[in-house]
C-alpha positions as CSV (number, residue, x, y, z in Angstrom):
1,X,0.0,0.0,0.0
2,X,1.3,3.5,-0.9
3,X,2.0,5.8,2.0
4,X,0.3,9.1,2.4
5,X,3.6,10.9,1.5
6,X,3.8,8.8,-1.7
7,X,0.2,9.7,-2.7
8,X,0.7,13.5,-2.2
9,X,2.2,15.3,-5.1
10,X,5.6,16.8,-4.4
11,X,5.5,20.6,-4.0
12,X,7.0,22.3,-7.1
13,X,9.4,25.1,-6.2
14,X,8.3,28.4,-7.8
15,X,10.9,31.0,-8.4
16,X,10.3,34.4,-6.8
17,X,8.3,36.8,-8.8
18,X,9.8,40.1,-10.0
19,X,8.1,43.0,-11.8
20,X,10.7,44.5,-14.2
21,X,10.2,48.1,-15.2
22,X,12.4,49.1,-18.1
23,X,13.8,46.7,-19.1
24,X,17.4,47.5,-17.9
25,X,20.2,47.5,-20.4
26,X,21.7,44.5,-18.6
27,X,18.8,42.4,-20.0
28,X,20.3,42.6,-23.4
29,X,22.9,40.1,-22.2
30,X,21.4,38.4,-19.2
31,X,17.6,38.2,-19.8
32,X,17.6,34.5,-20.3
33,X,19.8,33.8,-17.3
34,X,17.8,36.1,-15.1
35,X,14.6,34.5,-16.2
36,X,15.9,31.1,-15.1
37,X,16.4,32.5,-11.6
38,X,13.1,34.5,-11.2
39,X,9.6,34.6,-12.6
40,X,9.7,37.8,-14.5
41,X,6.7,40.1,-15.2
42,X,7.3,42.0,-18.4
43,X,4.8,44.9,-18.8
44,X,6.6,46.2,-21.9
45,X,5.5,43.1,-23.8
46,X,1.9,43.6,-22.9
47,X,-0.6,45.6,-24.9
48,X,-2.1,46.8,-21.6
49,X,-1.3,50.3,-20.3
50,X,1.1,50.0,-17.3
51,X,-1.5,50.7,-14.6
52,X,-3.9,48.1,-16.0
53,X,-1.0,45.5,-16.3
54,X,0.0,46.1,-12.7
55,X,-3.5,45.9,-11.5
56,X,-4.0,42.6,-13.3
57,X,-0.6,40.9,-12.8
58,X,1.4,42.5,-10.0
59,X,-0.8,42.9,-7.0
60,X,1.1,40.3,-4.9
61,X,4.5,41.0,-6.3
62,X,7.0,41.9,-3.6
63,X,10.1,43.1,-5.5
64,X,10.6,45.5,-8.4
65,X,13.6,45.8,-10.7
66,X,14.0,49.2,-12.5
67,X,16.4,50.8,-14.8
68,X,17.8,54.2,-14.3
69,X,15.7,55.8,-16.9
70,X,12.3,54.6,-15.5
71,X,10.5,57.1,-13.3
72,X,9.3,55.1,-10.3
73,X,6.8,57.6,-8.9
74,X,4.3,57.4,-6.1
75,X,1.6,56.9,-8.8
76,X,3.3,53.8,-10.1
77,X,4.0,52.5,-6.6
78,X,0.3,52.9,-5.8
79,X,-0.4,50.1,-8.3
80,X,2.2,47.8,-6.5
81,X,0.7,47.5,-3.1
82,X,2.7,44.4,-2.1
83,X,6.2,45.7,-3.2
84,X,8.7,45.7,-0.3
85,X,11.9,46.0,-2.3
86,X,13.0,48.2,-5.3
87,X,16.3,47.3,-7.0
88,X,17.7,49.7,-9.5
89,X,20.5,48.9,-11.9
90,X,21.8,52.5,-11.6
91,X,24.0,54.1,-8.9
92,X,21.8,57.2,-9.0
93,X,18.3,57.1,-7.5
94,X,16.8,60.4,-8.5
95,X,14.3,58.5,-10.7
96,X,12.8,56.8,-7.6
97,X,10.3,58.5,-5.2
98,X,12.3,57.8,-2.1
99,X,9.9,59.7,0.1
100,X,7.1,57.4,-0.9
101,X,9.3,54.3,-0.5
102,X,10.3,55.3,3.0
103,X,6.7,56.1,3.9
104,X,5.7,52.6,2.9
105,X,8.8,50.9,4.3
106,X,10.1,49.8,0.9
107,X,13.8,49.0,0.9
108,X,15.8,50.4,-2.0
109,X,19.0,48.8,-3.3
110,X,21.2,50.5,-6.0
111,X,24.3,49.7,-8.0
112,X,26.4,51.3,-5.3
113,X,30.0,51.8,-6.5
114,X,29.9,49.1,-9.2
115,X,30.2,51.6,-12.0
116,X,32.6,54.0,-10.3
117,X,35.8,52.8,-12.0
118,X,34.2,52.8,-15.5
119,X,32.7,56.3,-15.0
120,X,36.0,57.7,-13.8
121,X,37.8,56.2,-16.8
122,X,35.3,57.9,-19.2
123,X,35.6,61.2,-17.3
124,X,39.4,61.2,-17.9
125,X,38.9,60.1,-21.5
126,X,36.5,62.9,-22.2
127,X,38.9,65.4,-20.6
128,X,41.9,64.2,-22.6
129,X,39.8,64.3,-25.8
130,X,38.8,67.9,-25.2
131,X,42.3,69.1,-24.2
132,X,44.2,67.2,-27.0
133,X,41.4,67.6,-29.6
134,X,41.3,63.9,-30.4
135,X,37.8,63.7,-31.8
136,X,38.3,67.0,-33.7
137,X,41.6,65.6,-35.1
138,X,39.7,62.5,-36.2
139,X,37.2,64.6,-38.1
140,X,40.1,66.7,-39.5
141,X,41.7,63.6,-41.0
142,X,38.5,61.7,-42.1
143,X,37.0,64.8,-43.9
144,X,40.2,65.2,-46.0
145,X,41.2,68.5,-44.4
146,X,44.8,67.4,-43.5
147,X,46.3,67.6,-47.1
148,X,44.5,71.0,-47.7
149,X,45.2,72.8,-44.4
150,X,48.5,71.1,-43.5
151,X,48.7,72.4,-39.9
152,X,46.4,71.5,-37.1
153,X,45.4,73.5,-34.0
154,X,47.4,73.1,-30.8
155,X,45.9,71.3,-27.9
156,X,46.6,71.6,-24.2
157,X,48.5,69.3,-21.9
158,X,46.7,67.7,-18.9
159,X,49.7,67.5,-16.6
160,X,49.9,70.3,-14.1
161,X,46.4,71.4,-14.5
162,X,44.3,72.5,-11.4
163,X,41.2,70.2,-11.3
164,X,38.1,70.9,-9.2
165,X,36.0,67.9,-8.5
166,X,32.3,68.5,-7.6
167,X,31.3,65.6,-5.4
168,X,34.0,63.5,-3.9
169,X,32.1,60.3,-3.6
170,X,33.3,57.0,-5.0
171,X,33.4,58.2,-8.6
172,X,35.0,61.5,-7.6
173,X,37.7,59.7,-5.7
174,X,38.6,57.5,-8.6
175,X,38.7,60.5,-10.9
176,X,41.0,62.3,-8.4
177,X,43.4,59.3,-8.2
178,X,43.6,59.0,-12.0
179,X,44.3,62.7,-12.5
180,X,46.9,62.7,-9.7
181,X,48.8,60.3,-12.0
182,X,48.9,63.0,-14.6
183,X,50.4,65.4,-12.1
184,X,47.2,67.5,-11.6
185,X,46.5,69.5,-8.4
186,X,43.2,68.3,-7.0
187,X,40.7,70.3,-5.0
188,X,37.0,69.4,-4.3
189,X,33.6,70.5,-3.2
190,X,31.3,68.1,-1.4
191,X,28.5,68.1,1.1
192,X,31.0,67.6,3.9
193,X,34.8,67.8,4.1
194,X,36.5,64.5,3.8
195,X,39.1,64.3,6.6
196,X,40.6,61.1,5.1
197,X,41.9,62.8,1.9
198,X,44.7,65.3,1.4
199,X,42.9,67.3,-1.4
200,X,42.0,70.9,-0.7
201,X,38.3,71.3,0.3
202,X,36.4,74.2,-1.1
203,X,32.8,74.5,0.1
204,X,31.8,77.2,-2.4
205,X,31.3,76.0,-6.0
206,X,32.1,79.4,-7.6
207,X,35.3,79.7,-5.7
208,X,36.3,76.2,-6.7
209,X,35.7,77.0,-10.3
210,X,37.6,80.3,-10.1
211,X,40.6,78.4,-8.8
212,X,40.4,75.5,-11.3
213,X,41.4,75.0,-14.9
214,X,39.1,72.0,-15.1
215,X,35.8,71.3,-13.3
216,X,34.6,67.6,-13.2
217,X,31.0,67.1,-12.1
218,X,30.6,63.8,-10.1
219,X,27.8,64.7,-7.7
220,X,24.2,63.3,-7.4
221,X,21.3,65.2,-8.9
222,X,19.1,66.5,-6.0
223,X,16.9,69.6,-5.5
224,X,20.0,71.2,-4.0
225,X,22.3,70.4,-7.0
226,X,19.8,71.1,-9.8
227,X,21.5,73.8,-12.0
228,X,24.2,74.2,-9.4
229,X,26.6,74.8,-12.2
230,X,25.1,78.1,-13.4
231,X,26.3,81.0,-15.5
232,X,28.2,82.5,-12.6
233,X,30.1,79.3,-12.0
234,X,30.9,78.9,-15.7
235,X,32.2,82.4,-16.0
236,X,34.4,81.9,-12.9
237,X,35.9,78.8,-14.6
238,X,37.1,81.2,-17.4
239,X,37.8,81.3,-21.1
240,X,40.3,78.4,-21.0
241,X,38.4,76.4,-18.5
242,X,37.0,72.9,-19.3
243,X,34.0,71.3,-17.8
244,X,33.4,67.5,-17.7
245,X,30.0,66.2,-16.7
246,X,29.6,62.5,-16.0
247,X,27.0,63.0,-13.3
248,X,23.5,64.1,-14.4
249,X,22.7,66.6,-17.1
250,X,20.5,68.8,-14.9
251,X,23.3,69.5,-12.4
252,X,24.5,72.0,-15.1
253,X,22.2,74.8,-16.5
254,X,22.4,73.5,-20.1
255,X,21.2,76.7,-21.8
256,X,23.9,78.7,-20.0
257,X,26.5,76.1,-20.8
258,X,25.6,76.3,-24.6
259,X,25.8,80.0,-24.5
260,X,29.2,80.1,-22.8
261,X,30.6,77.6,-25.3
262,X,29.2,79.5,-28.3
263,X,30.6,82.8,-27.0
264,X,34.0,81.5,-26.0
265,X,33.4,82.2,-22.4
266,X,34.7,78.8,-21.4
267,X,37.3,76.7,-23.2
268,X,35.5,73.4,-23.8
269,X,33.3,70.6,-22.5
270,X,33.2,66.8,-22.2
271,X,29.7,65.6,-21.7
272,X,28.3,62.2,-21.2
273,X,24.9,63.4,-19.8
274,X,22.4,66.0,-20.8
275,X,19.4,67.7,-19.4
276,X,16.7,66.2,-21.6
277,X,18.1,62.9,-22.8
278,X,18.2,61.7,-25.5
279,X,17.7,65.2,-26.9
280,X,21.0,67.2,-27.2
281,X,21.2,70.9,-28.0
282,X,22.0,71.0,-31.8
283,X,24.2,74.1,-31.1
284,X,26.8,71.7,-29.7
285,X,27.1,69.5,-32.8
286,X,29.5,71.8,-34.7
287,X,31.7,72.9,-31.8
288,X,35.2,71.2,-32.0
289,X,35.8,72.0,-28.3
290,X,32.9,69.9,-27.2
291,X,33.1,66.1,-27.0
292,X,29.9,64.1,-26.3
293,X,28.9,60.5,-25.5
294,X,25.4,59.0,-25.2
295,X,25.3,58.6,-21.4
296,X,27.4,55.5,-21.7
297,X,30.0,55.9,-18.9
298,X,28.9,52.6,-17.3
299,X,28.6,50.6,-20.6
300,X,31.4,48.0,-20.3
301,X,31.1,44.3,-20.6
302,X,32.6,43.9,-17.2
303,X,30.3,46.4,-15.4
304,X,27.2,44.7,-16.9
305,X,28.2,41.4,-15.5
306,X,29.0,43.0,-12.1
307,X,25.7,44.8,-11.9
308,X,23.8,41.7,-13.0
309,X,25.4,39.7,-10.1
310,X,24.7,42.5,-7.7
311,X,21.0,42.9,-8.6
312,X,20.5,39.1,-8.4
313,X,22.3,39.0,-5.1
314,X,20.1,41.7,-3.7
315,X,16.9,40.0,-4.9
316,X,18.0,36.6,-3.6
317,X,19.0,38.1,-0.2
318,X,15.6,39.7,0.1
319,X,13.7,36.5,-0.6
320,X,16.0,34.6,1.8
321,X,15.5,37.2,4.6
322,X,19.1,38.1,4.5
323,X,20.7,41.6,4.6
324,X,20.7,43.3,1.2
325,X,24.1,43.7,-0.5
326,X,23.7,47.4,-1.4
327,X,20.9,48.8,0.7
328,X,20.5,52.6,0.2
329,X,20.9,54.2,3.6
330,X,18.2,56.4,4.9
331,X,19.2,60.1,5.2
């Protein structure tokens, strides 16, 4: 005779359910692998508007995965009543309504410092490109101007330049260390002075710009930092000054930046981020002293693998009642 245990069907393990809003760029490579670890709800594949999809499919979903370009507002969270964890594949969290998350007790995990090295590398790359006119030289050769004009404009050396870093967090520190290797003098502005570093602290942004040849923007976008780099700061940087922005576009007043570049009031700019992405001011297209990239500072094969493992680690920790790997601290 069969025992009761033999008669009862074995319980099939169901993978944890995740609502994905995006989808994140990392899905291009790891979608199949991620789907083998979790049950993935994919609203972008549904004909239903997002609120209707969430109402129909995600009322009991406890975890959400979002990309850095998706606005996770209180209105969206309203349709996710059971969510207790939000994981974003970005380091920045200005796209998430943190006030609403805290009100509801929703934990938020981000990419932490996963991308810091890659972003710092691109910051230095943009800076070298602007100073040494690498992209402009590439156009000069490819458009056939070299045989006609013979000579090419002089660039500027990086070594010995005074660099002001706005935001000395993880990315800012990596930028500083790299530029120290070029013999640059580093000073910085940050919310608080960092006693652990030897760089000169300058709490006033305008003063930092006035005492710098180069300004590298590495801070988060908040209400306080929105348009922090305004016309006054740009004019303080001066006619030979260069600005590099690998933070968020809206930290800089873009209209004033364009005006200063057009009128020769600053020397150049290296920009990976813009205020209204993917729209870029057309006035910048023809300026040889401006180098631009499509918000791609984090786009390396290595960083995609790292952020994939981190986001899975956070989700698995949550469903196992273990500490999150990159919990965003409450301020």
